One Martini backbone bead per residue (centre of mass of N, CA, C, O) as a GRO file, in nm:
protein
  197
    1MET     BB    1  -0.888  -2.517   2.380
    2ILE     BB    2  -0.615  -2.352   2.265
    3HIS     BB    3  -0.317  -2.423   2.177
    4GLN     BB    4  -0.024  -2.245   2.188
    5PHE     BB    5   0.094  -2.346   1.919
    6CYS     BB    6  -0.125  -2.216   1.741
    7TYR     BB    7  -0.062  -1.919   1.818
    8THR     BB    8   0.261  -1.934   1.715
    9ASN     BB    9   0.276  -2.146   1.430
   10ASN     BB   10  -0.025  -2.120   1.287
   11GLU     BB   11  -0.159  -1.921   1.057
   12GLN     BB   12  -0.432  -2.055   0.976
   13VAL     BB   13  -0.536  -2.067   1.264
   14LEU     BB   14  -0.522  -1.770   1.323
   15LEU     BB   15  -0.716  -1.679   1.095
   16ALA     BB   16  -0.956  -1.839   1.202
   17LEU     BB   17  -0.968  -1.687   1.473
   18VAL     BB   18  -1.002  -1.403   1.360
   19ALA     BB   19  -1.273  -1.463   1.212
   20ARG     BB   20  -1.398  -1.505   1.520
   21GLY     BB   21  -1.261  -1.254   1.699
   22ASP     BB   22  -0.963  -1.301   1.789
   23GLN     BB   23  -0.744  -1.082   1.941
   24LYS     BB   24  -0.493  -1.246   2.004
   25ALA     BB   25  -0.444  -1.348   1.716
   26PHE     BB   26  -0.426  -1.065   1.592
   27SER     BB   27  -0.181  -0.968   1.754
   28LEU     BB   28   0.010  -1.182   1.628
   29ILE     BB   29  -0.020  -1.084   1.339
   30MET     BB   30   0.083  -0.802   1.391
   31GLU     BB   31   0.364  -0.880   1.495
   32LYS     BB   32   0.448  -1.033   1.235
   33TYR     BB   33   0.367  -0.775   1.014
   34THR     BB   34   0.488  -0.500   1.088
   35SER     BB   35   0.771  -0.514   0.952
   36PHE     BB   36   0.666  -0.576   0.669
   37ILE     BB   37   0.504  -0.312   0.635
   38ASN     BB   38   0.726  -0.105   0.707
   39HIS     BB   39   0.915  -0.183   0.479
   40GLN     BB   40   0.721  -0.109   0.254
   41LEU     BB   41   0.671   0.191   0.339
   42SER     BB   42   0.974   0.288   0.318
   43SER     BB   43   0.958   0.280  -0.008
   44TYR     BB   44   0.725   0.517  -0.019
   45LEU     BB   45   0.810   0.665   0.258
   46LYS     BB   46   0.935   0.938   0.488
   47ASP     BB   47   0.687   0.948   0.677
   48SER     BB   48   0.642   0.811   0.985
   49MET     BB   49   0.355   0.899   1.066
   50LYS     BB   50   0.217   0.811   0.809
   51ALA     BB   51   0.304   0.517   0.825
   52GLU     BB   52   0.151   0.456   1.086
   53GLU     BB   53  -0.132   0.517   0.981
   54ILE     BB   54  -0.128   0.309   0.749
   55SER     BB   55  -0.075   0.064   0.925
   56GLN     BB   56  -0.341   0.090   1.077
   57ASP     BB   57  -0.523   0.066   0.827
   58VAL     BB   58  -0.441  -0.220   0.751
   59PHE     BB   59  -0.536  -0.361   1.012
   60MET     BB   60  -0.829  -0.259   1.002
   61SER     BB   61  -0.893  -0.401   0.733
   62LEU     BB   62  -0.838  -0.686   0.825
   63TRP     BB   63  -1.050  -0.687   1.052
   64LYS     BB   64  -1.303  -0.617   0.878
   65HIS     BB   65  -1.210  -0.883   0.676
   66ARG     BB   66  -1.170  -1.152   0.851
   67ASP     BB   67  -1.372  -1.363   0.715
   68LYS     BB   68  -1.165  -1.395   0.452
   69LEU     BB   69  -0.880  -1.504   0.545
   70PRO     BB   70  -0.887  -1.827   0.537
   71ALA     BB   71  -0.915  -1.830   0.204
   72LEU     BB   72  -0.636  -1.755   0.167
   73GLN     BB   73  -0.339  -1.844  -0.014
   74ASN     BB   74  -0.185  -1.540   0.022
   75PHE     BB   75  -0.134  -1.344   0.279
   76PRO     BB   76   0.122  -1.172   0.224
   77GLY     BB   77   0.016  -1.070  -0.052
   78PHE     BB   78  -0.235  -0.931   0.065
   79VAL     BB   79  -0.086  -0.731   0.247
   80TYR     BB   80   0.071  -0.595   0.022
   81VAL     BB   81  -0.179  -0.489  -0.138
   82VAL     BB   82  -0.312  -0.325   0.087
   83THR     BB   83  -0.073  -0.135   0.136
   84ARG     BB   84  -0.049  -0.020  -0.149
   85ASN     BB   85  -0.343   0.092  -0.161
   86LYS     BB   86  -0.316   0.287   0.079
   87VAL     BB   87  -0.098   0.461  -0.049
   88ARG     BB   88  -0.261   0.545  -0.300
   89GLN     BB   89  -0.487   0.684  -0.145
   90TRP     BB   90  -0.309   0.893  -0.006
   91LYS     BB   91  -0.192   1.024  -0.265
   92LYS     BB   92  -0.463   1.119  -0.379
   93ARG     BB   93  -0.534   1.306  -0.142
   94GLU     BB   94  -0.281   1.485  -0.168
   95VAL     BB   95  -0.342   1.589  -0.453
   96SER     BB   96  -0.618   1.713  -0.389
   97MET     BB   97  -0.514   1.910  -0.173
   98THR     BB   98  -0.310   2.058  -0.354
   99GLU     BB   99  -0.513   2.161  -0.563
  100LEU     BB  100  -0.688   2.316  -0.363
  101THR     BB  101  -0.465   2.503  -0.259
  102GLU     BB  102  -0.385   2.629  -0.534
  103ASP     BB  103  -0.661   2.749  -0.603
  104ARG     BB  104  -0.684   2.928  -0.340
  105SER     BB  105  -0.408   3.091  -0.364
  106GLN     BB  106  -0.510   3.305  -0.578
  107TYR     BB  107  -0.715   3.457  -0.336
  108ALA     BB  108  -0.587   3.382  -0.060
  109ASP     BB  109  -0.517   3.434   0.268
  110PRO     BB  110  -0.303   3.263   0.462
  111ALA     BB  111  -0.406   3.353   0.742
  112VAL     BB  112  -0.701   3.284   0.686
  113GLU     BB  113  -0.662   2.990   0.610
  114LEU     BB  114  -0.546   2.891   0.881
  115LYS     BB  115  -0.786   2.976   1.057
  116GLU     BB  116  -0.996   2.812   0.901
  117LEU     BB  117  -0.868   2.531   0.937
  118HIS     BB  118  -0.864   2.531   1.243
  119SER     BB  119  -1.171   2.561   1.277
  120LEU     BB  120  -1.255   2.308   1.116
  121LEU     BB  121  -1.105   2.100   1.282
  122HIS     BB  122  -1.257   2.155   1.550
  123LYS     BB  123  -1.538   2.101   1.443
  124GLY     BB  124  -1.482   1.810   1.354
  125ILE     BB  125  -1.406   1.700   1.633
  126GLU     BB  126  -1.684   1.775   1.769
  127MET     BB  127  -1.846   1.560   1.577
  128LEU     BB  128  -1.749   1.339   1.723
  129PRO     BB  129  -1.767   1.094   1.906
  130ALA     BB  130  -1.690   1.100   2.228
  131LYS     BB  131  -1.464   0.877   2.239
  132ARG     BB  132  -1.320   0.959   1.976
  133LYS     BB  133  -1.254   1.245   2.062
  134GLU     BB  134  -1.083   1.172   2.310
  135VAL     BB  135  -0.870   1.008   2.161
  136PHE     BB  136  -0.781   1.220   1.951
  137LYS     BB  137  -0.690   1.437   2.151
  138LEU     BB  138  -0.475   1.264   2.294
  139SER     BB  139  -0.311   1.212   2.035
  140ARG     BB  140  -0.301   1.505   1.868
  141LEU     BB  141  -0.301   1.727   2.114
  142GLU     BB  142  -0.124   1.559   2.354
  143GLY     BB  143   0.070   1.312   2.245
  144LEU     BB  144  -0.025   1.032   2.294
  145SER     BB  145  -0.001   0.713   2.302
  146ILE     BB  146  -0.161   0.423   2.256
  147ASP     BB  147  -0.083   0.298   2.529
  148GLU     BB  148  -0.165   0.543   2.706
  149ILE     BB  149  -0.463   0.553   2.620
  150ALA     BB  150  -0.538   0.265   2.696
  151ALA     BB  151  -0.475   0.298   2.997
  152ALA     BB  152  -0.653   0.548   3.061
  153LEU     BB  153  -0.933   0.407   2.921
  154LYS     BB  154  -0.948   0.098   2.922
  155LEU     BB  155  -0.842   0.000   2.630
  156SER     BB  156  -0.766  -0.128   2.349
  157ARG     BB  157  -0.543  -0.085   2.099
  158ASN     BB  158  -0.745  -0.146   1.869
  159THR     BB  159  -0.955   0.063   1.954
  160ILE     BB  160  -0.774   0.310   1.931
  161ARG     BB  161  -0.702   0.275   1.635
  162GLU     BB  162  -0.993   0.291   1.529
  163HIS     BB  163  -1.060   0.573   1.626
  164ILE     BB  164  -0.832   0.719   1.470
  165ARG     BB  165  -0.904   0.622   1.187
  166GLU     BB  166  -1.196   0.734   1.179
  167ALA     BB  167  -1.125   1.028   1.236
  168LEU     BB  168  -0.940   1.074   0.993
  169ALA     BB  169  -1.142   0.997   0.775
  170PHE     BB  170  -1.346   1.218   0.841
  171LEU     BB  171  -1.156   1.471   0.816
  172ARG     BB  172  -1.056   1.418   0.522
  173ALA     BB  173  -1.350   1.449   0.406
  174TRP     BB  174  -1.468   1.711   0.541
  175ILE     BB  175  -1.270   1.947   0.486
  176PRO     BB  176  -1.264   1.953   0.174
  177GLN     BB  177  -1.573   1.992   0.151
  178CYS     BB  178  -1.579   2.269   0.288
  179PHE     BB  179  -1.394   2.407   0.082
  180ALA     BB  180  -1.567   2.348  -0.166
  181ASP     BB  181  -1.820   2.501  -0.066
  182LEU     BB  182  -1.675   2.772  -0.034
  183ASP     BB  183  -1.581   2.804  -0.325
  184TYR     BB  184  -1.864   2.803  -0.449
  185MET     BB  185  -1.963   3.058  -0.302
  186GLN     BB  186  -1.732   3.250  -0.391
  187ALA     BB  187  -1.777   3.219  -0.694
  188GLY     BB  188  -2.065   3.329  -0.695
  189GLN     BB  189  -1.992   3.606  -0.578
  190ARG     BB  190  -1.796   3.689  -0.810
  191ARG     BB  191  -2.014   3.680  -1.033
  192LYS     BB  192  -2.198   3.896  -0.914
  193THR     BB  193  -1.988   4.123  -0.912
  194ALA     BB  194  -1.930   4.120  -1.216
  195VAL     BB  195  -2.220   4.187  -1.309
  196ALA     BB  196  -2.250   4.455  -1.147
  197ALA     BB  197  -1.996   4.588  -1.300
   0.00000   0.00000   0.00000
């Protein structure tokens, strides 16, 4: 049995426990580094909701690669780099979405675009695994907090965060690809029309 002192005062022991899948130790790491990550994100972003999503992504990344954590010589530096990289990834996605929107705006009706996006979003949500879909709907469509969803579904906060992160990752990849496929088909149709004319 691990002495409570180890859980609260020794970061290397905590990281070793996390590497073995100890969720209590991971929760303590999260408590310790949440303000550190949020402070870093505040210098990059003004959107608090986006900052929360990226913060969740950072912790999910740490959990996924937990087996490597005990070997790190500078864990705070590692957290800093992971957070910075997550912000860069988000900004790249934002640029890609902006470019896609600008390309489509040259010929698309905004009302049709909005209806199309809404339809794609709901189709994407319906494609999620059952529990992930339930969590995502409670979070994004009904506005429940992570704690409220965890209590309602009797799941851990980490599990809820993971479901939301995976759902967002899927939708961010799937929706732009749908638009790209649609653009490709519409471009082909415009070429056929031009040739026929």
